[in-house]
C-alpha atoms as an extended CHARMM CRD file, in Angstrom:
* protein
*
       122  EXT
         1         1  UNK       CA              2.3050000000        8.8190000000       -5.2720000000  PROA      1               0.0000000000
         2         2  UNK       CA             -0.7500000000        6.8980000000       -4.3040000000  PROA      2               0.0000000000
         3         3  UNK       CA             -2.7040000000        4.4670000000       -6.3550000000  PROA      3               0.0000000000
         4         4  UNK       CA             -5.5940000000        2.5370000000       -6.0730000000  PROA      4               0.0000000000
         5         5  UNK       CA             -4.2500000000       -1.1710000000       -5.5260000000  PROA      5               0.0000000000
         6         6  UNK       CA             -7.2160000000       -3.2240000000       -4.4440000000  PROA      6               0.0000000000
         7         7  UNK       CA             -5.1550000000       -6.1920000000       -4.0480000000  PROA      7               0.0000000000
         8         8  UNK       CA             -1.5390000000       -6.7840000000       -2.7740000000  PROA      8               0.0000000000
         9         9  UNK       CA             -0.0070000000      -10.3070000000       -2.5230000000  PROA      9               0.0000000000
        10        10  UNK       CA              1.4320000000      -11.3250000000        1.0550000000  PROA      10              0.0000000000
        11        11  UNK       CA              3.8270000000      -13.8430000000        1.1660000000  PROA      11              0.0000000000
        12        12  UNK       CA              3.2230000000      -15.2070000000        4.3840000000  PROA      12              0.0000000000
        13        13  UNK       CA              5.7230000000      -17.9670000000        4.5080000000  PROA      13              0.0000000000
        14        14  UNK       CA              8.5980000000      -15.1880000000        4.1560000000  PROA      14              0.0000000000
        15        15  UNK       CA              7.0590000000      -13.5600000000        6.9860000000  PROA      15              0.0000000000
        16        16  UNK       CA              6.4970000000      -16.5370000000        9.3540000000  PROA      16              0.0000000000
        17        17  UNK       CA             10.3330000000      -17.2960000000        8.6800000000  PROA      17              0.0000000000
        18        18  UNK       CA             11.6480000000      -13.5790000000        8.7310000000  PROA      18              0.0000000000
        19        19  UNK       CA             13.7550000000      -13.0720000000       11.9930000000  PROA      19              0.0000000000
        20        20  UNK       CA             12.9540000000       -9.7980000000       12.3390000000  PROA      20              0.0000000000
        21        21  UNK       CA              9.5480000000      -10.3860000000       12.5920000000  PROA      21              0.0000000000
        22        22  UNK       CA              9.8170000000      -13.4780000000       15.0210000000  PROA      22              0.0000000000
        23        23  UNK       CA             11.6890000000      -10.7880000000       17.3460000000  PROA      23              0.0000000000
        24        24  UNK       CA              8.7200000000       -8.6050000000       17.4010000000  PROA      24              0.0000000000
        25        25  UNK       CA              5.8210000000       -8.8450000000       19.5080000000  PROA      25              0.0000000000
        26        26  UNK       CA              2.2310000000       -9.6810000000       18.2130000000  PROA      26              0.0000000000
        27        27  UNK       CA              1.6140000000       -5.8110000000       18.0990000000  PROA      27              0.0000000000
        28        28  UNK       CA              4.9560000000       -4.6610000000       16.7920000000  PROA      28              0.0000000000
        29        29  UNK       CA              4.0440000000       -7.0300000000       14.0680000000  PROA      29              0.0000000000
        30        30  UNK       CA              0.4580000000       -5.5090000000       13.1090000000  PROA      30              0.0000000000
        31        31  UNK       CA              2.1720000000       -1.8920000000       13.0260000000  PROA      31              0.0000000000
        32        32  UNK       CA              4.6960000000       -3.6330000000       10.8790000000  PROA      32              0.0000000000
        33        33  UNK       CA              2.1700000000       -4.7730000000        8.0400000000  PROA      33              0.0000000000
        34        34  UNK       CA              0.6330000000       -1.5650000000        8.4390000000  PROA      34              0.0000000000
        35        35  UNK       CA              3.5150000000        0.2990000000        7.4450000000  PROA      35              0.0000000000
        36        36  UNK       CA              3.9380000000       -2.1540000000        4.6510000000  PROA      36              0.0000000000
        37        37  UNK       CA              0.4040000000       -1.3090000000        3.4290000000  PROA      37              0.0000000000
        38        38  UNK       CA              1.1320000000        2.1510000000        3.7160000000  PROA      38              0.0000000000
        39        39  UNK       CA              4.0360000000        1.9900000000        1.2880000000  PROA      39              0.0000000000
        40        40  UNK       CA              2.0230000000       -0.3570000000       -0.8630000000  PROA      40              0.0000000000
        41        41  UNK       CA             -0.3950000000        2.6910000000       -1.1170000000  PROA      41              0.0000000000
        42        42  UNK       CA              1.9340000000        5.4550000000       -1.4090000000  PROA      42              0.0000000000
        43        43  UNK       CA              5.4090000000        4.0440000000       -2.5670000000  PROA      43              0.0000000000
        44        44  UNK       CA              7.3130000000        5.1520000000       -0.1010000000  PROA      44              0.0000000000
        45        45  UNK       CA              7.3270000000        6.3030000000        3.7470000000  PROA      45              0.0000000000
        46        46  UNK       CA              8.4870000000        9.3740000000        5.4220000000  PROA      46              0.0000000000
        47        47  UNK       CA             11.4730000000        9.0370000000        7.3030000000  PROA      47              0.0000000000
        48        48  UNK       CA              9.8600000000       10.5560000000       10.3320000000  PROA      48              0.0000000000
        49        49  UNK       CA              8.7870000000        8.4210000000       13.2670000000  PROA      49              0.0000000000
        50        50  UNK       CA              5.9240000000       10.6990000000       13.7670000000  PROA      50              0.0000000000
        51        51  UNK       CA              4.3300000000        9.8550000000       10.5580000000  PROA      51              0.0000000000
        52        52  UNK       CA              5.1510000000        6.0480000000       11.5580000000  PROA      52              0.0000000000
        53        53  UNK       CA              3.3650000000        6.4870000000       14.4060000000  PROA      53              0.0000000000
        54        54  UNK       CA              0.4890000000        7.5790000000       12.0930000000  PROA      54              0.0000000000
        55        55  UNK       CA              0.5080000000        4.9310000000        9.6320000000  PROA      55              0.0000000000
        56        56  UNK       CA              0.8950000000        2.0090000000       12.2410000000  PROA      56              0.0000000000
        57        57  UNK       CA             -2.3260000000        3.5780000000       14.1540000000  PROA      57              0.0000000000
        58        58  UNK       CA             -0.8740000000        2.1720000000       17.4830000000  PROA      58              0.0000000000
        59        59  UNK       CA             -3.5720000000        4.2050000000       19.0100000000  PROA      59              0.0000000000
        60        60  UNK       CA             -3.8360000000        1.7270000000       21.8510000000  PROA      60              0.0000000000
        61        61  UNK       CA             -0.4280000000        2.5930000000       23.2430000000  PROA      61              0.0000000000
        62        62  UNK       CA              1.3230000000        5.7690000000       24.1460000000  PROA      62              0.0000000000
        63        63  UNK       CA              4.3600000000        7.2230000000       21.8730000000  PROA      63              0.0000000000
        64        64  UNK       CA              6.6840000000        6.8500000000       24.4950000000  PROA      64              0.0000000000
        65        65  UNK       CA              5.7800000000        3.4930000000       25.7110000000  PROA      65              0.0000000000
        66        66  UNK       CA              9.0720000000        0.9050000000       25.6010000000  PROA      66              0.0000000000
        67        67  UNK       CA              6.9810000000       -1.1260000000       22.7320000000  PROA      67              0.0000000000
        68        68  UNK       CA              6.6540000000        1.5820000000       20.0560000000  PROA      68              0.0000000000
        69        69  UNK       CA             10.2570000000        2.8240000000       21.4880000000  PROA      69              0.0000000000
        70        70  UNK       CA             11.9880000000       -0.2810000000       20.5590000000  PROA      70              0.0000000000
        71        71  UNK       CA              9.9550000000       -0.7400000000       17.2600000000  PROA      71              0.0000000000
        72        72  UNK       CA             11.1130000000        2.8950000000       15.8310000000  PROA      72              0.0000000000
        73        73  UNK       CA             14.4940000000        1.2570000000       16.3880000000  PROA      73              0.0000000000
        74        74  UNK       CA             13.4040000000       -1.7930000000       13.7690000000  PROA      74              0.0000000000
        75        75  UNK       CA             11.9060000000        0.6650000000       11.2030000000  PROA      75              0.0000000000
        76        76  UNK       CA             15.3170000000        1.8850000000        9.7910000000  PROA      76              0.0000000000
        77        77  UNK       CA             16.3560000000       -1.6650000000        9.4810000000  PROA      77              0.0000000000
        78        78  UNK       CA             13.2800000000       -3.2460000000        7.7730000000  PROA      78              0.0000000000
        79        79  UNK       CA             12.9520000000       -0.1400000000        5.5150000000  PROA      79              0.0000000000
        80        80  UNK       CA             15.8870000000        1.1970000000        2.9890000000  PROA      80              0.0000000000
        81        81  UNK       CA             16.4560000000        4.9310000000        2.9230000000  PROA      81              0.0000000000
        82        82  UNK       CA             16.6420000000        6.0350000000       -0.6400000000  PROA      82              0.0000000000
        83        83  UNK       CA             18.2900000000        8.8230000000       -2.4010000000  PROA      83              0.0000000000
        84        84  UNK       CA             15.0640000000       11.1450000000       -2.0930000000  PROA      84              0.0000000000
        85        85  UNK       CA             15.2450000000       10.3890000000        1.6680000000  PROA      85              0.0000000000
        86        86  UNK       CA             12.1580000000        8.2280000000        1.5270000000  PROA      86              0.0000000000
        87        87  UNK       CA             11.7330000000        4.7700000000        3.2270000000  PROA      87              0.0000000000
        88        88  UNK       CA             11.0550000000        1.8500000000        1.0720000000  PROA      88              0.0000000000
        89        89  UNK       CA             11.1250000000       -1.8890000000        2.0000000000  PROA      89              0.0000000000
        90        90  UNK       CA             12.7680000000       -3.6780000000       -0.9190000000  PROA      90              0.0000000000
        91        91  UNK       CA             10.1670000000       -6.4880000000       -1.4610000000  PROA      91              0.0000000000
        92        92  UNK       CA              7.0860000000       -4.2830000000       -0.8500000000  PROA      92              0.0000000000
        93        93  UNK       CA              8.7580000000       -2.1420000000       -3.4660000000  PROA      93              0.0000000000
        94        94  UNK       CA              8.7840000000       -5.4220000000       -6.2670000000  PROA      94              0.0000000000
        95        95  UNK       CA              5.4480000000       -6.4120000000       -4.9950000000  PROA      95              0.0000000000
        96        96  UNK       CA              4.0110000000       -3.0990000000       -5.7890000000  PROA      96              0.0000000000
        97        97  UNK       CA              5.9040000000       -2.3260000000       -8.6320000000  PROA      97              0.0000000000
        98        98  UNK       CA              4.4610000000       -5.5920000000      -10.3400000000  PROA      98              0.0000000000
        99        99  UNK       CA              1.0960000000       -5.3550000000       -8.8340000000  PROA      99              0.0000000000
       100       100  UNK       CA              0.7610000000       -1.9430000000      -10.6470000000  PROA      100             0.0000000000
       101       101  UNK       CA              1.8720000000       -3.4730000000      -13.7880000000  PROA      101             0.0000000000
       102       102  UNK       CA             -0.5090000000       -5.9360000000      -13.5760000000  PROA      102             0.0000000000
       103       103  UNK       CA             -3.4540000000       -3.4470000000      -12.8530000000  PROA      103             0.0000000000
       104       104  UNK       CA             -2.3490000000       -1.2910000000      -15.8130000000  PROA      104             0.0000000000
       105       105  UNK       CA             -1.9540000000       -4.6780000000      -18.4970000000  PROA      105             0.0000000000
       106       106  UNK       CA             -5.6860000000       -5.3930000000      -17.2950000000  PROA      106             0.0000000000
       107       107  UNK       CA             -6.7510000000       -1.9210000000      -17.6520000000  PROA      107             0.0000000000
       108       108  UNK       CA             -5.0650000000       -2.0520000000      -21.2240000000  PROA      108             0.0000000000
       109       109  UNK       CA             -6.4790000000       -5.4580000000      -22.2090000000  PROA      109             0.0000000000
       110       110  UNK       CA             -9.9870000000       -4.3420000000      -20.9430000000  PROA      110             0.0000000000
       111       111  UNK       CA            -10.1910000000       -1.3910000000      -23.1250000000  PROA      111             0.0000000000
       112       112  UNK       CA             -8.8370000000       -3.0040000000      -26.2580000000  PROA      112             0.0000000000
       113       113  UNK       CA            -11.5270000000       -5.5650000000      -25.7350000000  PROA      113             0.0000000000
       114       114  UNK       CA            -14.1350000000       -3.3170000000      -25.6880000000  PROA      114             0.0000000000
       115       115  UNK       CA            -12.6880000000       -1.5980000000      -28.3330000000  PROA      115             0.0000000000
       116       116  UNK       CA            -12.7580000000       -4.4870000000      -30.3360000000  PROA      116             0.0000000000
       117       117  UNK       CA            -16.4010000000       -5.4870000000      -29.4660000000  PROA      117             0.0000000000
       118       118  UNK       CA            -18.2800000000       -1.9550000000      -29.2750000000  PROA      118             0.0000000000
       119       119  UNK       CA            -15.3520000000        0.0500000000      -31.5400000000  PROA      119             0.0000000000
       120       120  UNK       CA            -14.2140000000        3.3670000000      -30.7220000000  PROA      120             0.0000000000
       121       121  UNK       CA            -16.9950000000        5.5120000000      -31.2660000000  PROA      121             0.0000000000
       122       122  UNK       CA            -18.4250000000        7.0950000000      -28.1550000000  PROA      122             0.0000000000
């Protein structure tokens, strides 16, 4: 399910200290971030490298280039396959769920505040 999250926290310290990230090229790191954001928007990724290709938007390289080929091998180690066959990064799942809960909480508070101030009559 795609949700319109305007903000998602990025834990830069964890990113900088992550061994998998340290082994990636700069371009692979960008692809990884894009896939994380794709999961943040949609909740999961299909277990399909053609979908990863479109999600990572690496138009600057050919899908058969060695850098993309090695990145494709990393994806299953970075994201976990769920019972539904979809891939999810555990930390992004946690962050996304908290962000959705925060958005929903603020919507409820805003609605309650408006009703308190203006009443429920349209």
